C-alpha positions in Angstrom: 73.3 1.8 59.0 75.3 -0.9 60.9 78.4 -2.4 61.3 78.0 -5.9 59.0 74.8 -4.8 57.3 73.7 -7.0 54.3 71.7 -5.2 52.9 71.0 -4.5 49.1 70.1 -0.6 49.1 68.1 1.6 46.3 67.5 4.6 46.1 64.2 5.6 43.4 61.7 8.6 43.4 59.0 9.4 42.0 57.0 12.6 40.7 56.1 15.4 43.2 52.3 14.5 42.0 51.7 10.9 43.6 49.4 9.7 40.8 50.9 6.2 41.1 53.5 4.0 41.8 55.5 4.7 38.6 59.4 5.8 39.8 61.0 7.1 36.6 64.5 7.2 38.6 65.9 4.1 39.8 69.3 3.0 41.3 68.7 -0.8 40.7 70.2 -2.6 44.1 73.8 -1.5 45.3 74.8 -4.2 47.2 76.5 -1.9 50.1 77.7 -1.9 53.6 77.1 1.2 55.0 74.7 4.0 53.5 75.3 7.8 55.1 72.8 10.5 53.7 74.2 14.4 54.6 72.1 17.4 54.5 71.3 20.7 55.2 68.3 22.9 55.2 66.6 26.2 55.8 63.3 28.3 55.2 62.8 32.5 56.2 59.4 33.5 56.5 58.6 37.4 56.2 54.5 37.7 56.5 53.1 35.7 54.1 56.1 35.0 52.0 58.5 31.4 52.8 61.4 30.6 51.3 62.7 26.8 51.6 65.1 24.8 50.3 67.5 21.3 51.3 70.3 19.9 49.4 71.1 16.4 50.6 73.9 13.5 49.0 74.0 9.5 49.8 76.7 8.0 50.0 76.8 4.3 49.1 79.6 1.9 50.9 80.4 -1.0 48.5 79.8 -4.5 50.5 83.2 -6.9 49.2 83.0 -5.3 45.9 86.4 -3.3 44.5 83.9 -0.7 42.3 83.8 2.5 43.4 81.4 3.7 45.7 78.2 5.8 43.8 76.9 9.1 45.9 74.1 10.5 44.6 72.5 14.1 44.9 70.1 16.7 45.3 68.0 19.3 46.0 65.5 21.5 45.9 64.3 25.0 46.5 60.2 26.0 47.1 58.3 29.6 47.7 55.1 30.0 48.1 52.7 33.2 49.0 49.9 33.9 50.4 47.9 36.7 49.0 45.1 36.9 51.6 47.9 38.4 54.2 47.8 35.0 56.3 51.9 33.9 57.6 52.5 29.6 57.3 53.1 29.0 61.8 55.8 26.8 62.3 55.3 22.7 63.0 58.4 22.9 65.7 57.6 18.7 66.6 57.0 18.0 62.9 59.5 20.0 61.1 57.3 21.9 58.9 55.4 24.8 57.8 51.7 23.5 58.6 48.9 25.4 56.2 48.2 29.2 56.9 46.4 30.0 59.8 43.2 31.9 58.2 41.8 35.2 59.3 38.4 34.4 57.5 37.1 30.6 56.2 35.3 30.7 52.8 31.4 31.7 54.0 30.4 34.1 51.1 26.8 35.3 53.2 29.3 37.6 55.3 31.6 38.3 52.2 34.8 36.0 53.6 36.4 33.6 51.0 38.7 31.7 53.2 42.8 31.8 52.5 44.1 31.6 48.4 48.0 31.2 47.8 50.9 30.9 45.2 53.7 28.1 45.5 56.3 27.2 42.9 59.1 24.7 43.4 61.7 23.6 41.2 63.7 20.4 42.3 66.7 18.3 41.2 67.2 14.7 41.8 70.8 13.1 40.4 71.4 9.6 41.0 73.6 8.8 37.7 77.5 7.9 39.8 79.8 7.7 36.5 77.1 7.4 34.2 79.1 7.8 31.0 78.4 8.0 27.7 75.2 8.0 25.4 75.2 4.8 22.9 78.1 3.3 25.2 78.9 0.6 27.8 79.1 2.7 31.5 82.1 2.7 32.5 83.0 -0.1 35.9 80.8 0.8 38.6 78.9 3.0 36.6 74.7 3.4 38.4 72.7 5.3 35.6 69.5 5.7 37.5 69.3 8.7 35.8 67.8 12.5 36.8 64.6 14.1 37.6 64.2 18.0 37.0 60.9 18.4 38.3 59.5 22.2 38.3 56.3 22.9 39.8 53.7 26.1 39.6 50.7 25.9 42.0 48.0 27.8 43.1 45.7 26.6 47.1 42.6 27.3 48.0 42.4 27.6 51.5 38.8 27.2 52.4 38.6 26.6 56.0 41.7 24.9 58.1 40.4 21.1 56.6 38.9 22.0 53.3 41.5 22.8 50.6 41.9 23.3 46.6 44.2 22.7 44.9 45.5 23.9 40.7 49.1 22.3 40.4 51.7 22.3 36.9 54.4 20.1 37.0 57.1 20.2 34.0 59.1 16.8 34.6 61.9 15.9 32.9 63.4 12.6 32.7 67.0 11.9 31.5 67.8 7.7 31.6 70.9 6.8 29.7 69.5 3.1 29.6 
């Protein structure tokens, strides 16, 4: 963020299954002087099991306003288990875990079927700030961006290093007062 910046800041998000550009939670434009994001991320891998998570918090300082400065938060935890035993290599350049390195690619003639993985994820994004109660006007300075909770279950079949078949189920819950 730069001192004296006059940019409106708007935080919004789509469900994690990106079918279109629809954003179900959205703060709207907030006339801002500064914005800060704080967060932490951790992961633990043991053989073919991987668990990782992240927490983050946004702080927005309004520009030339007596209104209170809004704060927003979110977090997720996710895990996967590669049933065929391959671990996911860590990519230090991109700061993430890559797809499992397959021991055998899909080749029915050789009796090999690739790698199979089960995965789950739970995430929460809260873009409400002093939102008040349903049926009432929000308090002064309120931001009714909404809260999004997503539970995902998935199965992945890695046929070779460049081909994956995915089957995902998502339960998306949106709570907005406006």
